[in-house]
N, C-alpha and C positions, 0 to 999 in steps of 0.2 A: 661689385659683383652682383648681378641680378639674382633675386631669390626665385628658385625654381620650385613649383608646387605640383606634385603628382596627385592626381585624383584617385586615391585608394581608400576612400571612405568605407565602401561596402566591406572590403576585406578586413580592415582593421576593426570595424565595428562588430563584425561577427566573430572574429577570433577571440574577443574578450568574453564571448558568451560562455556560460557554464555547460551548455549542451555541446560537447566536443564532437559528437558523431555527425553533425550536420555541417558539411562544407559547401561553400557557394563559390561560383565563378572561378577566380584565380586560385582558390585554395584546393581545388580538385587536381590531383597530380597523376591520375590514372591515364593510360594511353588510350584505352577504349572503354566506352560506357554504353549501356543500354539507355536509350532516351525515350521519355514519355513526354508528349506534347502538351500544349497549353490546355487543350480540351480533353486530355486524358487518353489520347490515341497513342498507340505504340509506333514510334518512328524508327525502331530498329537499333542495331549496334553500329556505332560510328566512332571515329576518333574524336578526341576532346576538342580539337580546334573547330571542327564543323559543328559540334554540339554547342560550343560557345557562340559561334557565328549565328546559329538558329535562335539562340536566346537573345542575342543583341538585336537581331532583326525584329523579334517580337517585343522588344523593349522591356524585358523582364530578366530574371536571374535563372541560372542553372544551379539547381540544388541537388546535392547527393543525398538521396533518401534511404538507400539500402547499400551501405558500404561493404557488407560481407558477402553480397551476391557475386556470382561469377558470370559475366562482368558486372561491376557495380552499376546500380540503377540511379539515373539522374532524371530530374523532372524540370521541365521549363515552366516556371511559376514565379509570381511576384513574391519575393521572400517575406516581406512584411505581412502580407495577407496570409501566406502559408503558416507563418509563426502564430498569428492571431487565431487562425482556425485550430491549430494544434492546442493552444492553451485553452480555448473554449471547450474543446472536446475533453480535455483533462478535467476541467471544472465540472462538466456534466457527469463524468464518470465518478468524481468525488461525491457529488450530490446523491448519486444512486447507491453509493457504498453505505453499508450499515456498520457502524462502529460498535463492537461488543465490549461493554465495560465489565470489569470484575468488581462486584460489590462484596464487601466482607461482613460476615456476621461473627462476632466474638462472644464466646461463652466461657464460663468456668465450670469445673467438674461438679461443683455442688449447686447447680442451677435448679430452681424449683420448676414444677410442671407448668404453672401459669406463665412464668418467664420464657420457658421453652416454647410454649404455644405462641407467644407474642413474636419471638424471633422467627418462628416458622411462618407466621403470617407475613412478616416483613420480607422474608426470603421468597415467599410465593409471589409477592408484588414484583420483586426484582426479576424473577424468572419469567413472569408474564410479559414484562417489558422487553424480554429478549436478552437480558444480561446474564452473565455467569455469576455464580455465588461461591465465594470462598468461605467455608465454615471452619473457624479456628477455635479449638478448645485449649485455653491457656492454663498452664499449671504453675503454681507458686509454692515455694518452700517444701513442706512435707507431702504436698499433693503429687510431687514428682515420683514418689515411690509407688503410687497406685495408678500409673498411666494406663496400663492394660485393662484394668477394671472399669475405666471411664470411657472406653471405646464404644460401649453400648449407647452412650448419649448421641454420638454421631450417627450410629446405625438407626436409632429412633428418629432422628432428625431427617435422615434420608428416606426412611419409610413413610413418614408423614407427608413428604413431598413427592412420593413415587408416582402419583397420578400425572404430574406435569413435568417431572424432571428425571434425569438419569445421573448416575455417579460418573463424572468425567474423569476424576482421579481418585483412586482409593485413599482412605485415610493413611497418612504416614507421619512419622515424628520428625519435626524440624526444630531442634533446640528444645525449648520449654513448651512447645506447642504441638498439638496433634491437628493436622490440616487435611481437609477434604474439599474437592471441587465438585459443584453440581452444575449441570447445563440443562437447558430446556429440551424436552423431547421433540424430535423431529416428527412433523405430522404427515 
């Protein structure tokens, strides 16, 4: 019995893709689609068979780019080149994104003024770099009984940095800690 081989490489290769919203060629099951040509011109609404015929004539693929539109929008384009352009745009967008880190400053309720000044200077450096600062006042043992009286330390800390920062989240108790978030002032 001779071995029959069907050329379905494009369909099987794309169906293994993680991006499920892009269908190409035989995967498109809609009756009518709006077609965009190779040069980006609108070719109008047509049935899937004539759209596939146009893509075959051009020697490229029919890619469904807007599945939720009525009717769905398909583009006649080389799929490999289209996918490459998409990943390149995503990389460019990631480069332009700014990742805001949260830096933590830990203190205890019996901190000395010089130590508090050092922690304030460190927090100032973090804020100037555009990071958020989590200020944590940790309580141990008998210090837990005097949590309310130690809140002034966080208030003094926020006041010392009030020229470049705002309080993002007010101080609140989380277990054995009193926590406050500071963010850079918008200019």
